[in-house]
N, C-alpha and C positions, 0 to 999 in steps of 0.2 A: 615709177614703181609698178603701176598697173600694167604698163607695157611689158615690163620684165616678168611679172607674174603670168601674163597671158602667153608669153613666148618662151618661157623657160630660161631666160637670160639671167646672169648674175646681176644683182643690183649694184650700180656704181656707188663707191664709197661716199659717205657724207662727211668724212673726217671727224665723226662724232660731234658735229655741230648741230645736227637736227635735220629732219626731212620735212614732210608736209608742205608748208608754204615757203620754204626756202628754195632758191633756184637749184636745179640739178647741176652737179659738177662732176668732174672726172669722166667725161664722155668724149669720144672721138667724133670727128665729122661723120664717119660711117654710122656710128651709133645714132647720131641725130637724124640722119635721113631714113634710117630704119624705123625710128619712132614715127617720123612723118608718114611713111607708107602705112604703118600699122594704124595710125589714127585715121588716115584717109579711108582705109577699108572698113574700119569700125563704123564710120559715119556714112558709108555708101558712096564714096568718091573714088575715082580712078587713081591709082598710085601715081605719085609725081616723079619717081625715080626708078631707073632700071638697076641691075646689079653692078653696073660700071659707074654709077653716079650721074648718068645723063638724065636730063629732064624729059618727061614723057607727056604727050598730049592725052586727051581723054580716050583716045583710041589705042593708046599704047605705042605710038610712034615717037621716036626721038625728035626733040624740038629744041630750039633756042628761044622760042617765043613764049614768054611767061604767061601771056594772055590766053594761051591754049592749054595751059596746065590746070587740071581740075582739082587735084588733091592738095593736101598740105605739103609745104616745102619750106626750106630755109629762105629767108629774104635775100634778094640779091644785095650786093654792096650798095648800089644806088638806092634801092628801096629802104635799106636800113638807115642810111644817112639822111635821106629825105624825111623819113618818119622821125628820126631823132631830132632833126632840126625843127620839127613842127609842121611839115608839109606846107599847105597854103596859108596856114595860120602862123608861120614862123615869125619870131621877133628877132632873129639873128643872134641868139645867145651862143656863148662859147660851149656850154654844156647843154644837155637835153632838158631845157626848161628854165635855165637860169644862168647868169654869169657868176653866181656863187655856188660852187660845187656842194658845199655843205647843205644847201637847201634841197638838192635833188639826188645826191649820190653818196654811196658808201665807198670810201677809198682809204688809202693808207692812214691818213690822219684821223679818221673817225670810225673806222670799221671794227676796231678792236682785234684785228688780225684774223677775221673770218667773215663768211657770208652772213647776210641778214635776211630776215623775212621780207618778201617782196611787198612793195606798195606802202612802205612805212615812212618815207621821207615827207617833208612838209608839203610838197606839191608835185604833181606830174608835169610833163611838158605840155606844150600848147594843144596837143591832140589827146591828152589824157593818159599818156603812156608813162609808166614809172620805170625807174632803174635802167634806163638806156645809157646813162653815164654811171659807171661804177657797179658795185655789187659783184657781178661776174661779166667777163668778156663773152661775146656771143658769136658763134660760128655764123658765117654767111655762105651763100651758095658758091660764090665766085672763086676761081683760082686767082692767086695773087699775080699782079703785073702792073707795069706803069700805066698811068692814065693816057688815053689817046687824045689827040687834038680835035677829033671829030666829036659830035654830040649825038650819038644814036639814041633812039627811043628805047626805053626799057633794056639797058645793056645788061648782059649776063657775064661779062668779064672775058678774059682770054680763053681760047679753046684748048690750050695746053699749059702745063706747068705743074710742079709737084707740091706747091703750097696752096692752102686755102685761106681766105680772108677771115680775120677775127676783128670785131669792132666793140667799142664801148668802154674799155678799161674795166677794172675790177676792184675788189676790196684791197688788193695788193698793189694797186697802181698809184702813182703820183697824179697831180692835177693834169699834167700834159696828156697822159695816156687816156684820160677820161673825156677829152674834148671830142665833139661830134665829128671833127675832121680827121682825127688820128686813126691811122691804119695799122693793124697788127696782122700777123700771119703765122701759120704753123703747118706742120705736116698733118694730113687728115687722119693718120693713124695714131697721132699723139693725143693724150688727154692730160689734164691737170686740174688742180683744185681751185683754179681761178677762172675757169671757163665753162659756160653752158651754152644754151641756145634759146631762141624763141621762134615760133612758127608763123608762117604767113600763108594766105590763100589769095588767088585772084578772084575778086567778087564782082558781080554785075548788079548787085542790089544797091539801093540808095541808103540803106541803114546797116549799121554794124550788126553782125550776128552775136549771140551771147558768148561772152568770154573773149571777144575780139574787139579791136578798135578799127573803125573804117578810116582809111587814109585815101582821101580823094586825090586823083592824079594832078600833076602839074610839072613844072620844069624848075631846075635849080642848077647852080654851079657846084660841082663836087670839090672837096678839098679845102685847104686853108685860104679862104678868101681875104683874111685879115693881114696876111703876110707877116705874122708875128710868131710863127711856130718854128719847129725844128724837126729833124729826123723824118718820120713817116707822117707828119701832120700836114702834108700837102700832096 
């Protein structure tokens, strides 16, 4: 809302469910990166995106190396899944923080058919993150594409494609759609009442900055490592 007030944009609908501490909904991928750039400039960082949605380094040059991006941005798909799984502290849960979705997520069976205020479930995941399973799906930076057999560091996804990644499931999802391995996608110009976003930054400090959770680097295998899913869950 502050971003919209500052830039003269129309505020996205909250479906009359409430604003404030509820996650933003009805935003496109382009809306999300515009917010990221505005927040970066507000806090004195170089914008993370150009007008075509390419990542920029701190000097304004196009890059695919997220470690060179100074400003706020959408998490890559790999970053999102790694964080949802609990990073280096992961206990291998199906959902972000538990094998029981009711403990950590708002989904079709318990949401009452709408979003909920963030951070209200019984527990966060291993990193202290709330609502990464359920409540709203979250835009990621990457274009949608098949996983590759190689294991590049800090992957940013395919270089072409018309769809962008969505992760996490929502208040409108079943249990499968809320698993940390489940992949969704949509056109970046589309918006709906089941999807929002969260922001990330590449940090070089040893402690998290206010309002953020520090995710220490590591390696992991993306996708459905249990071989018990279906559809996009691998």
